[in-house]
C-alpha positions as CSV (number, residue, x, y, z in Angstrom):
1,M,-9.0,-17.9,-13.0
2,F,-8.6,-19.6,-9.5
3,Q,-5.4,-20.5,-8.0
4,V,-4.2,-21.8,-4.8
5,I,-0.8,-21.7,-3.1
6,R,-0.5,-25.0,-1.3
7,G,1.3,-25.6,2.1
8,A,3.4,-22.6,2.6
9,H,4.3,-21.1,5.9
10,V,2.4,-17.9,5.8
11,Y,3.6,-14.7,7.3
12,A,0.8,-12.2,6.5
13,P,3.2,-10.6,7.8
14,E,1.9,-12.0,11.2
15,D,2.7,-15.8,11.6
16,L,-0.4,-17.8,10.4
17,G,1.6,-21.2,10.2
18,I,1.1,-23.6,7.3
19,Q,-1.9,-22.5,5.3
20,D,-3.4,-22.8,1.8
21,V,-4.0,-19.3,0.1
22,W,-6.6,-19.0,-2.5
23,M,-6.8,-16.4,-5.4
24,C,-9.4,-15.6,-8.1
25,G,-8.0,-13.1,-10.6
26,D,-6.1,-10.4,-8.8
27,R,-7.6,-11.0,-5.2
28,I,-7.2,-13.2,-2.4
29,I,-10.4,-15.0,-1.6
30,A,-9.5,-17.3,1.1
31,V,-6.6,-18.0,3.6
32,G,-6.6,-21.4,5.1
33,E,-10.2,-22.4,4.8
34,D,-11.1,-24.1,1.4
35,P,-13.6,-22.1,-0.4
36,G,-14.9,-25.0,-2.2
37,V,-13.2,-24.2,-5.5
38,R,-12.5,-26.9,-8.0
39,N,-10.1,-27.0,-11.0
40,A,-7.8,-24.4,-9.5
41,S,-4.3,-24.3,-10.6
42,E,-1.8,-25.0,-7.9
43,I,1.6,-23.5,-6.7
44,D,3.5,-25.7,-4.4
45,G,4.6,-23.8,-1.3
46,T,5.8,-26.9,0.5
47,G,8.9,-25.9,2.6
48,K,8.6,-22.3,1.5
49,I,7.8,-19.0,3.3
50,L,5.0,-17.0,1.9
51,V,4.9,-13.2,2.7
52,P,3.1,-10.3,1.0
53,G,4.7,-8.8,-2.1
54,F,7.2,-6.1,-1.1
55,I,6.4,-2.5,-1.2
56,D,9.3,-0.1,-2.0
57,G,8.1,3.5,-1.1
58,H,11.2,5.3,-2.5
59,V,12.2,4.4,-6.2
60,H,13.6,6.5,-8.9
61,I,11.4,4.8,-11.6
62,I,12.6,7.1,-14.5
63,G,16.2,7.3,-13.1
64,G,18.1,9.5,-11.0
65,G,21.5,11.0,-11.6
66,G,22.8,14.1,-13.5
67,E,25.0,15.1,-10.5
68,D,28.2,14.4,-12.5
69,G,27.1,15.5,-15.9
70,F,24.7,14.5,-18.6
71,P,26.5,11.0,-18.8
72,S,25.6,10.2,-15.3
73,L,21.8,10.3,-16.0
74,I,20.4,6.9,-15.0
75,P,18.0,5.1,-17.4
76,E,14.5,4.1,-16.3
77,L,13.6,0.8,-14.8
78,Q,11.3,-1.8,-15.9
79,M,8.8,-4.0,-14.1
80,T,11.3,-7.0,-14.4
81,D,13.8,-4.8,-12.5
82,C,11.4,-4.7,-9.5
83,V,9.8,-8.1,-9.4
84,R,12.9,-10.2,-9.6
85,Y,13.8,-8.7,-6.1
86,G,10.0,-9.4,-4.9
87,V,8.8,-5.7,-5.2
88,T,5.4,-5.7,-6.5
89,S,4.4,-2.1,-5.5
90,V,6.6,1.0,-5.9
91,V,6.3,4.8,-5.2
92,G,8.2,6.5,-7.8
93,L,9.7,10.0,-7.3
94,L,12.3,12.7,-8.7
95,G,15.6,13.5,-6.9
96,T,18.0,16.3,-7.8
97,D,17.1,16.5,-11.3
98,S,13.7,18.1,-12.1
99,A,15.1,19.8,-15.3
100,V,15.8,16.7,-17.5
101,K,13.6,14.5,-15.4
102,S,10.0,15.9,-15.1
103,V,6.8,15.1,-13.2
104,R,5.1,14.6,-16.6
105,A,7.5,11.7,-17.4
106,L,7.3,10.2,-13.8
107,I,3.5,10.0,-14.2
108,A,3.7,8.5,-17.4
109,K,6.1,5.8,-16.1
110,T,3.8,5.3,-13.1
111,K,1.0,4.5,-15.4
112,A,3.3,2.1,-17.6
113,L,4.2,0.0,-14.7
114,R,0.6,-0.3,-13.7
115,E,-0.3,-1.1,-17.2
116,S,2.6,-3.8,-17.3
117,G,1.0,-5.7,-14.3
118,M,2.2,-4.2,-11.0
119,S,1.1,-1.6,-8.6
120,A,2.6,1.9,-8.7
121,W,2.1,5.4,-7.3
122,C,4.3,8.6,-7.4
123,L,5.1,11.7,-5.7
124,T,5.0,15.2,-7.2
125,G,7.9,17.7,-6.6
126,S,11.6,17.0,-6.4
127,Y,14.6,18.3,-4.3
128,A,13.6,21.9,-5.4
129,Y,11.2,24.4,-3.9
130,P,9.0,25.8,-5.4
131,S,7.8,22.3,-6.2
132,V,7.8,21.1,-9.7
133,T,4.2,19.8,-10.7
134,L,2.0,18.8,-13.6
135,T,-1.0,21.1,-12.8
136,G,0.9,24.1,-11.5
137,S,-0.2,23.2,-7.9
138,V,1.0,20.6,-5.3
139,R,-2.6,20.5,-3.9
140,D,-4.2,19.9,-7.5
141,D,-1.7,17.3,-8.4
142,I,-2.4,15.2,-5.4
143,T,-6.2,15.9,-5.6
144,F,-6.8,15.3,-9.4
145,I,-4.0,12.9,-10.5
146,E,-4.8,9.4,-9.4
147,E,-1.3,8.1,-9.0
148,I,0.0,10.9,-6.9
149,I,-0.1,10.4,-3.2
150,G,2.1,13.2,-1.8
151,V,4.9,15.5,-2.6
152,K,8.8,15.3,-2.4
153,I,11.1,17.9,-1.1
154,A,14.8,17.9,0.2
155,I,15.8,19.4,3.5
156,S,19.2,19.6,5.3
157,D,21.1,19.0,2.0
158,H,23.6,21.2,0.0
159,R,21.7,20.4,-3.0
160,S,18.2,21.5,-1.7
161,S,16.5,24.9,-2.1
162,N,17.0,25.6,1.5
163,I,13.3,25.8,2.1
164,H,12.2,28.1,4.8
165,K,10.1,26.6,7.8
166,E,7.1,28.7,6.7
167,E,7.2,27.3,3.1
168,L,7.6,23.8,4.5
169,A,4.6,24.3,6.5
170,R,2.5,25.6,3.6
171,L,3.7,22.7,1.5
172,A,2.5,20.2,4.3
173,A,-0.9,22.0,4.7
174,D,-1.5,21.7,0.9
175,A,-0.6,18.0,0.9
176,R,-2.8,17.5,4.1
177,Y,-5.7,19.3,2.4
178,A,-5.4,17.2,-0.7
179,G,-5.2,14.2,1.2
180,L,-8.2,14.8,3.2
181,L,-10.2,15.6,-0.2
182,T,-9.2,12.3,-1.7
183,G,-8.5,9.8,1.1
184,K,-4.8,9.7,0.2
185,A,-1.9,9.9,2.7
186,G,-1.1,13.5,1.6
187,I,2.5,13.3,2.8
188,V,5.5,15.6,2.4
189,H,8.4,12.9,1.7
190,M,11.4,14.6,2.8
191,H,14.8,13.8,1.4
192,T,16.8,14.3,4.5
193,G,20.5,15.0,4.1
194,R,23.3,15.5,6.5
195,G,23.0,19.2,6.8
196,K,23.3,21.3,9.9
197,K,19.6,22.0,10.5
198,G,18.6,18.3,10.8
199,L,14.9,18.1,11.4
200,R,14.8,21.3,13.4
201,D,12.4,23.1,11.1
202,V,9.9,20.1,11.4
203,F,10.0,20.1,15.2
204,E,9.2,23.7,15.2
205,I,6.2,23.3,12.8
206,V,4.9,20.4,14.8
207,E,5.1,22.5,18.0
208,Q,3.8,25.7,16.7
209,T,1.1,24.8,14.1
210,D,-1.9,22.4,13.9
211,I,-0.4,20.3,11.1
212,P,-0.4,16.9,12.3
213,I,3.1,15.1,12.6
214,S,1.8,12.3,10.4
215,H,2.1,14.2,7.2
216,F,5.9,14.8,7.5
217,R,7.9,11.8,6.3
218,P,11.6,12.0,6.7
219,T,13.5,9.4,4.5
220,H,17.2,8.5,4.5
221,C,16.8,8.7,8.5
222,G,20.3,7.3,9.0
223,N,21.6,10.5,7.9
224,Q,20.1,12.4,11.1
225,L,19.6,9.5,13.3
226,K,19.5,11.4,16.6
227,D,16.9,13.8,15.3
228,A,14.9,10.9,13.6
229,L,14.6,9.1,16.9
230,V,13.2,12.1,18.6
231,F,10.8,12.6,15.6
232,G,9.7,8.9,15.8
233,H,9.3,9.3,19.7
234,M,7.1,12.3,19.0
235,G,4.8,10.0,16.9
236,G,6.3,10.6,13.4
237,Y,6.9,7.9,10.7
238,L,10.5,7.2,9.8
239,D,11.8,5.7,6.7
240,F,15.2,4.2,6.5
241,T,17.2,3.5,3.4
242,A,18.4,-0.1,3.0
243,G,22.2,-0.5,3.4
244,K,24.8,-2.0,5.6
245,K,24.0,-0.1,8.9
246,T,20.3,0.1,8.3
247,A,19.2,-3.0,10.3
248,A,21.1,-2.0,13.4
249,N,19.7,1.5,13.2
250,I,16.1,0.0,12.8
251,H,16.8,-2.0,15.8
252,L,17.8,1.0,17.9
253,A,14.8,3.1,16.8
254,L,12.5,0.4,18.0
255,E,13.7,1.3,21.5
256,D,11.4,4.4,21.4
257,V,9.5,4.3,18.1
258,P,6.4,2.2,17.6
259,H,7.2,-0.7,15.1
260,D,4.5,0.1,12.7
261,H,5.8,3.7,12.3
262,I,9.0,2.6,10.8
263,T,9.3,1.6,7.0
264,L,12.1,0.5,4.8
265,S,12.9,1.7,1.2
266,S,15.6,1.1,-1.4
267,D,16.3,4.4,-3.2
268,A,16.7,2.0,-6.1
269,N,17.8,3.6,-9.5
270,G,18.8,6.8,-7.8
271,S,22.2,8.1,-7.9
272,F,24.5,7.5,-4.9
273,P,27.0,10.3,-5.0
274,V,30.1,10.4,-2.7
275,W,30.9,13.8,-1.4
276,N,34.3,15.0,0.5
277,E,34.2,17.5,3.3
278,N,33.9,20.3,1.0
279,N,30.8,18.9,-0.6
280,E,32.8,18.1,-3.8
281,L,31.8,15.0,-5.8
282,I,34.5,12.2,-5.7
283,G,32.4,9.2,-6.6
284,M,29.1,7.9,-8.0
285,G,27.1,4.7,-7.4
286,I,23.5,3.7,-8.1
287,G,20.9,2.6,-5.6
288,K,20.0,-1.1,-5.8
289,M,16.5,-2.7,-5.2
290,E,18.2,-6.0,-3.9
291,T,19.4,-4.1,-0.7
292,L,15.7,-4.3,0.6
293,L,15.6,-8.0,0.9
294,E,19.3,-8.0,2.0
295,T,18.5,-5.6,4.9
296,V,15.4,-7.7,6.0
297,K,17.8,-10.8,6.2
298,D,20.2,-8.8,8.1
299,M,17.5,-7.8,10.7
300,I,16.5,-11.4,11.1
301,R,20.2,-12.9,11.3
302,N,22.0,-10.3,12.9
303,E,19.5,-8.2,14.9
304,K,17.6,-11.1,15.9
305,L,14.3,-9.6,14.9
306,S,11.3,-12.1,14.0
307,V,10.4,-12.7,10.5
308,T,7.1,-11.0,11.1
309,E,8.7,-7.9,12.4
310,S,11.4,-7.7,9.8
311,F,9.1,-8.2,6.7
312,A,6.6,-5.9,8.1
313,F,8.9,-3.0,7.3
314,I,8.5,-3.7,3.5
315,T,4.9,-5.0,3.6
316,S,2.2,-4.0,6.1
317,N,3.9,-0.9,7.3
318,P,4.3,1.1,4.1
319,A,1.0,0.0,2.9
320,D,-0.7,1.2,6.2
321,A,1.3,4.3,6.5
322,L,0.7,5.4,2.9
323,K,-2.9,4.4,2.8
324,L,-2.3,2.0,0.0
325,K,-5.6,0.1,-0.2
326,N,-5.7,-3.7,0.0
327,K,-1.9,-3.9,0.1
328,G,0.8,-5.2,2.4
329,H,-1.2,-8.0,4.0
330,I,-2.3,-11.6,3.1
331,R,-6.0,-11.3,4.0
332,T,-9.3,-12.3,2.2
333,G,-10.2,-9.4,-0.2
334,Y,-6.7,-8.0,-0.4
335,D,-4.6,-8.0,-3.7
336,A,-2.9,-11.2,-4.6
337,D,0.7,-9.9,-4.2
338,F,3.0,-12.7,-3.0
339,V,6.6,-13.7,-2.6
340,L,7.5,-17.2,-2.0
341,L,11.0,-17.7,-0.3
342,D,13.0,-20.8,0.5
343,K,14.4,-21.4,3.9
344,G,17.5,-19.4,3.2
345,L,15.2,-16.3,2.6
346,N,16.0,-16.5,-1.2
347,I,13.2,-15.5,-3.7
348,R,11.8,-18.5,-5.5
349,D,8.3,-17.3,-6.9
350,V,6.7,-13.7,-7.1
351,I,2.9,-13.2,-8.0
352,C,1.9,-9.6,-8.9
353,L,-1.9,-9.2,-8.7
354,G,-2.6,-12.8,-9.3
355,K,-0.3,-13.4,-12.3
356,Q,3.2,-15.1,-11.8
357,A,6.1,-13.0,-12.7
358,V,8.8,-15.3,-11.1
359,R,8.7,-19.2,-11.1
360,D,11.2,-21.3,-9.3
361,G,13.8,-18.4,-9.4
362,E,13.4,-17.7,-13.0
363,M,11.6,-14.6,-14.6
364,I,8.8,-15.8,-16.6
365,I,7.4,-12.4,-17.8
366,R,8.9,-10.0,-20.5
367,N,8.9,-6.2,-20.6
368,Y,7.4,-4.5,-23.7
369,Y,10.7,-4.2,-25.6
370,I,13.0,-6.4,-23.7
């Protein structure tokens, strides 16, 4: 089936101006130049901005929680929970809970999202060490399970396993080895808390071993901003969690860190506990996927970053950093994932792999049961 998006201002995320974008099935077949297709269905992009579908690299797709008893367990999300906010690709993961929530369930949910019509990957592991896995080995999980692109661990957090530097280095070596075998990113995605060690162990590993810094991926970088800026200056990748101060933190990071080494994720569907000075739980919230676009708007309106710069943090940057093939760009041969926004940067249309999921602000797809 041929489709064309007519007359939108295309940010690929680079500014391409007013262009027509052509699709066949789930792929982009032309940007700008008419490929000579007849009888293509048309989507009116007049007066709208067209950007690649958003990539959210940190999502609790089977739900987080459990830090305030079993009633606090968060339910899994559905495809519609993602595409309504422009997210067409996710990377799922576990959090503190790897007892009730399992890698097995995480992989199954990743497969379910793929079969529902969007793109999804996941990470083995959780906060805990030794890492929970499906096969019994982090290396084998990444190597033999298509959807798994790396491993999750927690550092500098009172809920972590207080992993030793040598253990973290071995974990990274396993992830790197599996990544080399498969062409995957092979990352150690590090939940970074507000603990005393910060990124000290990572600095020492990079300085004392031959493991490239690119395999270490701290997230929630606002929790350890000073260390994160040093890490980024050394050539590392930084992932910031969307929120009220995030746009300003990213703007600050850009003074020393290459733009394409910064990504933005939502921590959607994860538990957002509130702790007092004694690390006692005093409140609980849930991560929201809508904060992704809200933070991008904040960067454009308040931090005065360009549309291209701002949307790259949730499109091309995560796609390239995570080696997600054919994602994050509006280019011939790439996947037909798009978000059309009005002049106020409100989502009007969402297309996942060539199929329209949101039309004129209304959801037009259904989940299996809902």
